[in-house]
C-alpha positions in Angstrom: 28.4 -20.2 -0.3 27.1 -23.7 0.5 25.3 -26.0 -2.0 21.8 -25.1 -0.9 22.3 -21.4 -0.9 24.0 -21.5 -4.3 21.3 -23.6 -5.8 18.4 -21.6 -4.5 20.0 -18.3 -5.5 20.4 -19.6 -9.1 16.8 -20.9 -9.3 15.5 -17.7 -7.8 17.3 -15.5 -10.3 16.4 -17.7 -13.2 12.6 -18.0 -12.6 11.2 -15.4 -10.3 12.0 -12.1 -12.2 10.6 -13.6 -15.4 7.5 -15.0 -13.8 6.9 -11.6 -12.2 6.9 -10.0 -15.6 4.5 -12.6 -17.0 2.0 -12.1 -14.1 2.4 -8.3 -14.3 1.1 -8.5 -17.9 -1.6 -11.0 -17.0 -3.0 -8.9 -14.2 -2.8 -5.7 -16.2 -4.9 -7.3 -19.0 -7.3 -8.5 -16.4 -8.0 -5.3 -14.5 -7.2 -2.5 -17.0 -11.0 -2.5 -17.6 -11.2 -0.3 -14.5 -9.3 2.4 -16.3 -11.0 1.9 -19.6 -14.3 2.4 -17.8 -13.4 6.1 -17.3 -14.2 6.6 -21.0 -15.7 3.4 -22.2 -18.7 3.4 -19.9 -20.0 6.7 -21.1 -19.2 6.0 -24.8 -20.9 2.6 -24.8 -23.7 3.5 -22.4 -22.8 1.1 -19.5 -24.4 1.6 -16.1 -22.3 0.9 -13.0 -24.0 -2.4 -12.4 -23.6 -3.4 -16.1 -19.9 -2.6 -15.9 -19.5 -4.5 -12.6 -21.2 -7.5 -14.1 -19.0 -7.5 -17.2 -15.9 -6.9 -15.1 -16.8 -9.8 -12.9 -18.1 -12.3 -15.4 -14.5 -13.0 -16.3 -14.3 -15.0 -13.1 -17.3 -17.2 -13.9 -15.6 -18.5 -17.0 -12.4 -18.7 -15.1 -14.1 -20.8 -12.5 -15.3 -23.5 -14.9 -12.0 -23.8 -16.8 -9.5 -23.4 -14.1 -9.2 -27.0 -12.8 -9.2 -28.7 -16.3 -6.5 -26.2 -17.4 -4.3 -26.9 -14.5 -4.6 -30.6 -14.9 -3.6 -30.2 -18.6 -0.6 -28.1 -17.5 0.5 -30.9 -15.1 0.2 -33.4 -18.0 1.8 -31.4 -20.8 4.2 -29.2 -18.9 4.2 -25.6 -17.8 6.3 -24.4 -20.6 3.9 -25.4 -23.4 0.7 -24.7 -21.6 1.6 -21.3 -20.1 2.7 -20.2 -23.6 -0.6 -21.2 -25.0 -2.5 -19.4 -22.3 -0.6 -16.1 -22.8 -1.0 -16.2 -26.6 -4.8 -16.7 -26.4 -5.5 -14.2 -23.7 -3.4 -11.6 -25.7 -5.6 -12.1 -28.7 -8.8 -11.7 -26.7 -7.5 -8.7 -24.6 -6.7 -6.9 -27.9 -10.2 -7.7 -29.2 -11.7 -5.7 -26.3 -10.7 -2.6 -28.3 -13.1 -3.4 -31.1 -16.3 -3.8 -29.1 -18.1 -1.2 -31.3 -16.9 -2.8 -34.5 -17.9 -6.3 -33.4 -21.3 -5.0 -32.3 -21.9 -3.3 -35.6 -21.1 -6.4 -37.7 -22.9 -8.9 -35.5 -25.9 -6.9 -34.4 -25.1 -7.8 -30.8 -25.4 -4.9 -28.3 -22.3 -3.2 -26.9 -23.1 -4.8 -23.5 -23.5 -8.2 -25.0 -20.1 -8.0 -26.8 -18.5 -6.7 -23.6 -19.8 -9.6 -21.6 -18.8 -12.1 -24.3 -15.3 -10.9 -24.6 -14.8 -10.9 -20.8 -16.0 -14.5 -20.7 -13.5 -15.5 -23.5 -10.8 -13.7 -21.6 -11.6 -15.8 -18.5 -11.5 -19.0 -20.5 -8.2 -18.0 -22.2 -6.5 -17.0 -18.9 -7.8 -19.9 -16.8 -5.0 -22.0 -15.4 -2.3 -19.3 -15.6 -2.0 -18.3 -11.9 -2.5 -21.8 -10.3 -0.2 -23.2 -13.0 2.6 -20.8 -11.8 1.9 -21.6 -8.2 2.1 -25.3 -9.0 5.3 -24.7 -10.9 6.8 -22.9 -7.9 6.0 -25.9 -5.6 8.1 -28.0 -8.0 11.1 -25.7 -7.8 11.1 -24.3 -4.2 11.2 -26.2 -0.9 8.4 -25.3 1.6 10.6 -22.9 3.6 11.1 -20.6 0.6 7.5 -20.5 -0.7 6.1 -17.7 1.4 8.8 -15.2 0.1 8.9 -16.6 -3.4 5.1 -16.5 -3.9 5.3 -13.0 -2.3 7.9 -11.9 -4.9 5.8 -13.4 -7.7 2.5 -12.0 -6.5 4.0 -8.6 -6.0 3.2 -8.3 -9.7 -0.4 -7.7 -8.7 0.1 -4.4 -6.9 3.0 -3.6 -9.3 0.7 -3.9 -12.2 -1.3 -1.0 -10.7 1.7 1.0 -9.4 3.2 1.0 -12.9 0.2 0.3 -15.0 -2.2 2.9 -13.5 -0.2 5.9 -14.6 0.4 4.3 -17.9 -3.2 3.4 -18.4 -4.2 7.0 -17.4 -1.7 8.3 -20.0 -2.9 6.0 -22.7 -6.4 7.4 -22.3 -5.0 10.7 -23.6 -4.5 9.1 -27.0 -8.2 9.6 -27.5 -8.9 10.3 -31.2 -5.5 9.2 -32.6 -6.0 7.1 -35.8 -9.7 7.2 -35.2 -9.6 5.2 -32.0 -10.7 6.3 -28.5 -8.3 6.4 -25.7 -9.8 3.3 -24.1 -9.3 1.4 -27.3 -5.6 2.3 -27.4 -5.3 1.1 -23.8 -6.6 -2.4 -24.6 -4.5 -2.7 -27.8 -1.2 -1.6 -26.4 -1.5 -3.4 -23.1 -2.3 -6.7 -24.9 0.9 -6.7 -27.0 3.3 -7.8 -24.2 1.3 -11.0 -23.6 1.6 -12.0 -27.3 5.4 -11.4 -27.2 5.9 -13.2 -23.9 4.0 -16.3 -25.1 7.0 -17.1 -27.4 9.6 -16.2 -24.8 7.9 -18.6 -22.2 8.0 -21.5 -24.7 11.8 -21.2 -25.1 12.8 -20.0 -21.6 10.9 -21.9 -19.0 11.9 -25.3 -17.7 9.2 -27.7 -16.5 11.0 -29.4 -13.5 14.3 -29.4 -11.7 15.4 -32.7 -13.3 15.4 -30.9 -16.7 17.4 -27.9 -15.5 20.6 -28.1 -17.5 21.3 -24.5 -16.5 22.0 -25.9 -13.0 25.3 -27.6 -12.2 24.9 -31.4 -11.8 25.4 -31.3 -8.0 22.9 -28.4 -7.7 20.3 -30.2 -9.8 20.8 -33.5 -7.8 20.4 -31.7 -4.5 17.2 -29.9 -5.5 15.6 -33.1 -7.0 16.5 -35.0 -3.8 15.2 -32.2 -1.5 11.9 -32.0 -3.3 11.5 -35.7 -3.3 12.2 -35.8 0.5 9.5 -33.2 1.2 7.0 -35.1 -1.0 7.7 -38.2 1.0 7.0 -36.3 4.3 3.7 -35.1 3.0 2.6 -38.4 1.5 3.7 -40.3 4.7 0.9 -38.5 6.4 -1.6 -38.8 3.5 -1.3 -39.1 -0.2 -4.4 -37.5 -1.9 -5.8 -38.4 -5.3 -7.0 -35.5 -7.5 -10.6 -36.3 -6.7 -9.9 -36.3 -3.0 -8.0 -33.0 -3.2 -10.9 -31.3 -5.0 -13.4 -32.1 -2.3 -11.0 -32.0 0.7 -12.5 -29.9 3.6 -9.1 -28.1 4.0 -9.0 -27.3 0.3 -12.6 -25.9 0.5 -11.7 -23.9 3.7 -8.6 -22.3 2.0 -10.9 -21.5 -1.0 -13.2 -19.6 1.4 -10.2 -17.7 2.8 -9.1 -16.8 -0.7 -12.7 -15.8 -1.6 -12.6 -13.3 1.3 -9.2 -11.9 0.2 -10.3 -11.6 -3.5 -13.5 -9.9 -2.6 -11.5 -7.1 -1.0 -9.0 -7.1 -3.9 -11.2 -7.1 -7.0 -14.1 -5.3 -5.6 -11.8 -2.4 -4.9 -9.5 -2.7 -7.9 -12.2 -2.4 -10.5 -13.8 0.6 -8.9 -10.9 2.4 -7.3 -10.2 4.5 -10.5 -13.8 5.7 -10.4 -13.6 6.5 -6.7 -10.4 8.4 -7.2 -11.7 10.2 -10.3 -14.6 11.5 -8.2 -12.1 13.6 -6.2 -12.1 15.9 -9.3 -8.7 14.7 -10.8 -7.6 14.3 -14.4 -7.1 10.8 -15.8 -3.3 11.0 -15.4 -3.7 12.3 -11.8 -6.2 9.5 -11.1 -3.6 7.0 -12.3 -1.0 8.2 -9.9 -3.3 8.5 -6.9 -4.8 5.1 -7.6 -1.4 3.5 -7.3 -0.8 4.5 -3.7 -2.5 1.5 -1.9 -0.6 -0.8 -4.3 2.7 0.7 -3.5 2.0 -0.3 0.1 0.8 -3.7 -1.3 4.2 -4.4 -3.0 6.0 -3.8 0.3 3.6 -5.9 2.4 3.7 -8.9 0.0 7.5 -9.1 0.3 7.8 -8.2 4.0 4.9 -10.3 5.2 5.8 -13.3 3.1 9.3 -13.3 4.4 8.2 -12.9 8.0 5.8 -15.9 7.6 8.7 -18.0 6.3 11.0 -17.0 9.2 8.4 -17.9 11.7 7.1 -20.9 9.7 3.6 -19.7 10.8 0.8 -19.2 8.3 -2.7 -19.0 9.8 -2.2 -15.9 12.1 -0.3 -14.2 9.3 -3.3 -14.6 7.0 -5.8 -13.7 9.7 -4.1 -10.5 10.8 -3.6 -9.3 7.2 -7.3 -9.8 6.4 -8.2 -8.0 9.6 -6.1 -5.0 8.5 -7.7 -5.1 5.0 -11.2 -5.1 6.4 -10.5 -2.4 8.9 -9.0 -0.1 6.3 -11.8 -0.6 3.8 -14.5 -0.1 6.4 -12.8 3.1 7.6 -12.6 4.5 4.1 -16.3 4.0 3.7 -17.0 6.6 6.4 -14.5 9.2 5.2 -15.2 12.0 2.7 -11.9 13.7 2.9 -9.9 12.4 -0.1 -6.6 12.4 1.8 -7.9 10.5 4.7 -9.8 8.1 2.4 -6.6 7.3 0.6 -4.7 6.8 3.8 -7.4 4.3 5.0 -7.3 2.5 1.6 -3.5 2.4 1.7 -3.6 0.7 5.1 -6.1 -1.7 3.6 -3.6 -2.3 0.8 -1.1 -3.8 3.3 -3.7 -6.4 4.4 -5.2 -7.1 1.0 -1.9 -7.9 -0.6 0.1 -9.1 2.5 -2.3 -12.1 3.0 -2.1 -13.4 -0.6 1.4 -15.1 -0.7 0.9 -16.7 2.7 -2.5 -18.2 1.6 -0.7 -20.1 -1.1 1.7 -21.8 1.3 -1.3 -23.6 2.9 -2.2 -26.1 0.2 1.4 -26.9 -0.6 1.9 -28.1 3.0 -0.3 -31.2 2.4 -0.8 -31.7 -1.4 1.7 -32.9 -4.0 1.8 -34.0 -7.6 -1.4 -34.0 -9.6 -3.4 -33.6 -6.4 -1.5 -30.3 -5.8 -2.3 -29.2 -9.4 -6.0 -30.0 -9.0 -6.3 -28.7 -5.4 -4.5 -25.4 -6.1 -6.7 -24.9 -9.2 -9.8 -25.6 -7.2 -8.8 -23.1 -4.5 -8.1 -20.5 -7.1 -11.2 -21.1 -9.1 -13.6 -21.1 -6.1 -11.8 -18.1 -4.5 -11.9 -16.1 -7.7 -15.7 -16.3 -7.8 -15.3 -13.3 -5.5 -13.9 -11.5 -8.5 -17.5 -11.7 -9.9 -19.5 -11.0 -6.7 -17.2 -8.2 -5.4 -17.4 -6.0 -8.5 -21.0 -6.8 -9.3 -22.0 -6.0 -5.7 -20.1 -2.7 -5.8 -21.8 -1.7 -9.1 -25.3 -2.7 -8.0 -24.9 -0.9 -4.7 -23.5 2.2 -6.4 -26.6 2.3 -8.8 -28.9 1.7 -5.9 -27.4 4.2 -3.4 -25.6 6.7 -5.5 -22.3 6.2 -3.6 -19.6 3.6 -2.9 -19.8 3.6 1.0 -22.2 0.7 1.4 -20.3 -1.4 -1.2 -17.0 -0.8 0.6 -18.6 -2.1 3.9 -19.8 -5.2 2.0 -16.2 -5.8 0.9 -14.9 -5.4 4.4 -17.4 -8.0 5.7 -16.2 -10.5 3.1 -12.6 -9.9 4.4 -13.7 -10.7 8.0 -15.3 -14.0 6.8 -11.9 -14.9 5.2 -10.1 -14.0 8.5 -12.4 -16.2 10.5 -11.9 -19.1 8.1 -8.1 -18.7 8.3 -8.0 -18.7 12.1 -10.3 -21.8 12.3 -8.3 -23.7 9.6 -6.5 -26.9 10.5 -3.0 -26.5 9.4 -0.2 -28.9 10.4 2.5 -26.5 11.3 4.5 -29.3 13.0 4.7 -31.2 9.7 6.0 -28.1 7.9 8.7 -27.6 10.5 9.6 -31.3 10.4 10.0 -31.1 6.7 12.5 -28.3 7.1 14.3 -29.4 10.2 17.7 -29.7 8.5 17.8 -26.2 7.0 20.7 -23.9 7.8 20.3 -21.2 10.4 21.9 -18.4 8.5 22.3 -17.1 4.9 19.8 -16.4 2.2 17.9 -19.7 2.9 17.8 -19.2 6.7 14.9 -20.0 8.9 14.5 -18.2 12.2 12.4 -20.2 14.5 10.7 -18.8 17.6 
């Protein structure tokens, strides 16, 4: 095994599985509100629009704190900052179980407490995802990023594939120790974040130069390779943080990500309720809800690797968003539960397949603090869809009595993202030039067409 293949295999095995576990826990704490709603909404008196607003307001707070958090991560190091993020979001996620108690002692309505805790959860978690993306750019050369981000982001659908049945089962603890099932769900699914906060602090390494778990020649090769790629990017243009935040390409990628997230979050928060309407139990709802996400796990890995092999990004993003929109739109017109889930599973391929490829786009022209700020800006702007998607779905559900029109709205957002992707200026030639010396076979291979 040559030096490059040996080095990247060791980095991959050291970082990627652990980061998948961390993001799995993060995403589960973010979206388990969709399963809690199966009991919580009735018990606390939430309408669909109130629930959608509360689920989505997380992303408003996330928006305002995302860029500052990621710049602090770049300054203090990923190890310390990500540990801090995980600990604080674990505390807030657990506090969601005590909405009635907090309401009783403060005099604030259940709705107000729900909104407030979702805001605090957004503040606590801000910076985690873009911080990990930035960390991966420090460790993996460009040609590996599509697959690596795909592996990492596979935690999104995995959190539902595994978490949905678990969440459905936890609801069955209703009444144990005087707590409702939805309260047990929040409490037990918050504990892993608190434990992992300490593991992150002692396990993660901030940058390749500090990686004493690599052999000296492996560490030197990786440091040199990353420095060479950075010189290639900055020879074309070195961006300051301010320039990155307002760069038209950064804003265009944010629009693409907005369209992708509208399809993702708008569906994720309401899919358990859609599936529950088929007349299923909570446990059955958990298993059926996981089906589009099983397809999503596969598409993230396969589509990210395919994009790496071709070193092509724009059409991979555009095609995936087209599939997502088509599947969601088709599901809106289907009443048969089996056909509806088939359409939503097809949509799952596109929803999740586009995500890892999107994150190869900013890394192709940003580096250093500009990359930290630019990636955070894309994530914060794009995640505003996490507010508008669920809120639109809830408002339309209350207005029409069904989910069909809301699903069509999500499909339209996906088409906007597709158009932005196809119109984006992306310097593919620069990306190929940066990787012109890669081997043509083995684990780190690039197949050019």
